[in-house]
C-alpha positions in Angstrom: 25.9 142.3 29.1 26.9 143.4 25.7 29.7 146.0 24.8 27.1 149.0 25.3 25.7 147.8 28.1 29.2 147.8 30.0 30.3 151.2 28.3 26.9 152.9 30.0 27.5 151.2 33.5 31.0 152.6 33.4 30.0 156.1 32.5 27.0 156.0 34.8 29.5 155.1 37.7 32.1 157.9 36.4 29.1 160.5 36.4 28.2 159.4 39.7 31.5 159.4 41.3 32.2 163.1 40.2 35.5 164.1 38.0 37.8 162.5 40.8 36.8 159.1 39.3 38.3 160.0 35.9 42.0 160.2 36.8 41.5 157.2 39.3 40.3 154.9 36.4 43.1 156.4 34.4 45.8 155.7 37.2 44.3 152.1 37.9 44.6 151.1 34.0 48.2 152.7 33.7 49.2 150.5 36.9 47.6 147.3 35.8 49.3 147.7 32.6 52.5 148.3 34.0 52.1 145.4 36.1 51.1 143.0 33.5 54.3 144.2 31.2 56.6 144.1 34.0 55.5 140.7 35.0 55.7 139.4 31.3 59.4 140.8 30.9 60.6 139.4 34.2 59.2 135.7 33.2 61.0 135.9 29.8 64.1 137.0 31.3 64.6 134.3 33.9 64.6 131.5 31.1 65.7 128.2 31.5 67.9 126.7 33.8 71.6 127.5 33.9 72.3 123.9 34.2 72.2 123.9 30.3 75.0 126.3 30.0 77.5 124.8 32.1 76.8 121.2 30.7 77.1 122.9 27.3 80.6 124.2 28.3 81.7 120.5 29.2 80.2 119.1 26.2 80.5 121.6 22.9 83.0 124.3 24.4 82.5 127.8 25.5 81.8 129.4 21.9 79.0 127.2 21.4 77.7 127.3 24.8 77.5 131.1 24.4 75.9 130.7 21.1 73.2 128.4 22.7 72.7 130.8 25.7 71.8 134.1 23.8 69.1 131.8 22.1 67.7 131.5 25.7 65.9 134.2 27.4 67.9 134.7 30.4 69.3 138.1 29.7 70.7 138.8 33.2 72.8 135.8 33.4 74.1 136.3 29.7 75.1 140.0 30.3 77.3 138.9 33.6 79.1 136.0 31.9 79.7 138.2 28.7 81.8 140.6 31.3 83.7 137.7 32.6 84.8 136.5 29.1 85.4 140.0 28.1 87.5 141.1 31.1 89.0 138.0 32.3 92.7 138.6 30.7 92.5 141.9 33.2 92.5 139.9 35.9 89.8 139.0 38.7 89.4 142.7 39.8 88.7 143.8 36.4 86.1 141.2 36.0 84.3 141.9 39.3 84.1 145.4 38.8 82.4 145.1 35.2 79.7 142.8 36.8 79.1 145.0 39.3 78.5 147.8 37.0 76.4 145.7 34.9 74.3 144.1 37.7 73.5 147.8 38.7 72.5 148.9 35.3 70.5 145.7 34.9 68.9 146.3 38.4 68.0 149.9 37.3 66.2 148.6 34.2 64.5 146.5 35.6 63.1 148.5 38.5 62.2 151.4 35.9 58.6 150.8 35.7 58.1 149.9 39.2 58.5 153.3 40.6 55.6 154.0 38.4 53.3 151.4 39.6 53.9 152.3 43.4 53.3 156.0 42.7 50.0 155.1 41.1 49.4 153.1 44.3 50.2 156.0 46.5 48.4 158.4 44.8 44.9 156.7 44.3 43.9 156.9 48.1 44.9 160.8 47.8 42.6 161.2 45.0 39.9 159.2 46.8 40.1 161.3 49.6 39.8 164.2 47.7 36.5 162.7 46.0 35.6 162.3 49.6 36.0 166.0 50.6 34.4 166.9 47.4 31.2 165.0 47.6 30.6 166.2 51.2 31.1 169.7 50.0 28.3 168.7 47.4 26.2 167.5 49.9 26.6 170.4 52.2 25.8 173.0 49.2 22.6 171.0 48.3 21.7 171.2 52.4 22.7 174.9 52.5 20.2 175.2 49.2 17.4 172.8 49.8 17.3 171.9 53.5 17.2 168.2 54.2 13.8 167.9 52.8 15.0 166.1 49.6 17.0 162.8 50.5 17.6 162.3 46.5 19.5 165.2 46.3 21.6 164.7 49.5 22.2 160.8 48.2 24.1 162.5 45.0 26.8 163.9 47.2 27.1 161.0 49.7 27.3 158.5 46.5 30.1 160.9 45.2 32.0 160.7 48.5 31.9 156.9 48.9 32.2 156.0 45.3 35.8 157.8 45.1 36.7 156.4 48.6 35.9 152.9 47.5 37.6 153.5 44.0 40.7 154.6 45.6 41.2 151.7 47.8 40.6 149.4 44.9 43.1 151.0 42.8 45.6 151.2 45.5 45.7 148.0 47.3 46.3 145.4 44.8 48.7 147.4 43.1 50.7 147.7 46.3 50.6 143.7 46.6 51.7 143.7 42.9 54.4 146.2 43.7 55.8 144.0 46.3 55.4 140.9 44.5 57.6 142.4 41.5 60.0 143.8 43.5 60.8 140.5 45.3 61.2 138.9 41.9 63.5 141.7 40.7 65.6 140.6 43.7 65.3 136.6 43.0 66.2 137.0 39.4 69.2 138.9 40.3 70.4 137.1 43.0 70.2 133.9 41.1 71.9 135.4 38.0 74.7 136.8 40.1 75.2 133.3 41.9 75.4 131.7 38.7 77.7 134.2 37.0 79.9 133.8 40.0 80.5 130.1 39.2 81.7 130.8 35.7 83.9 133.3 37.3 85.5 130.7 39.8 85.6 128.3 36.6 87.4 130.6 34.3 90.3 131.6 37.0 90.5 128.1 38.1 91.4 126.8 34.8 94.2 129.7 34.5 95.3 128.4 38.0 95.9 125.1 36.5 
């Protein structure tokens, strides 16, 4: 199937489904675009294991270890341990408060597009229901004008109702699954980075005690 055939088929479906299919189509594209964007961003953010960072601390020293860490893509962990370095002279309370503030900011930043994804997933079935009502109204108007004698005319309204209902569910269902997965991904990235940053914090203050 060539490019023009795909476009023609898409336009045919949009015309048969009525005006509701257009916003459904746009919402679906927006949701999937944000899904791939967030997944790629989280994949890059997780980066490599932090064991290399702790190994570098023992072998090449703190400055070199942080320089190598900045070249990797684990920005969440880097932001937390930078707080430890910056505020450790002010004591453990200042360090922990700075880490908590940074974690909150990072979580908000990571979740900014997830609300849009779940909003798209919530709106899609409602638009599908609106299309169903619109299609049934179309069907009843046809019956009122022409009666039951022409099934082809009745099929247009029924087709509009069914297509929009199906489209709403097809948009909402995968987006909701993706939202749940990405939300758990954010939690796992944050929990792992927080746990590893606490190890560095403990290491820093343990050395001071010694």
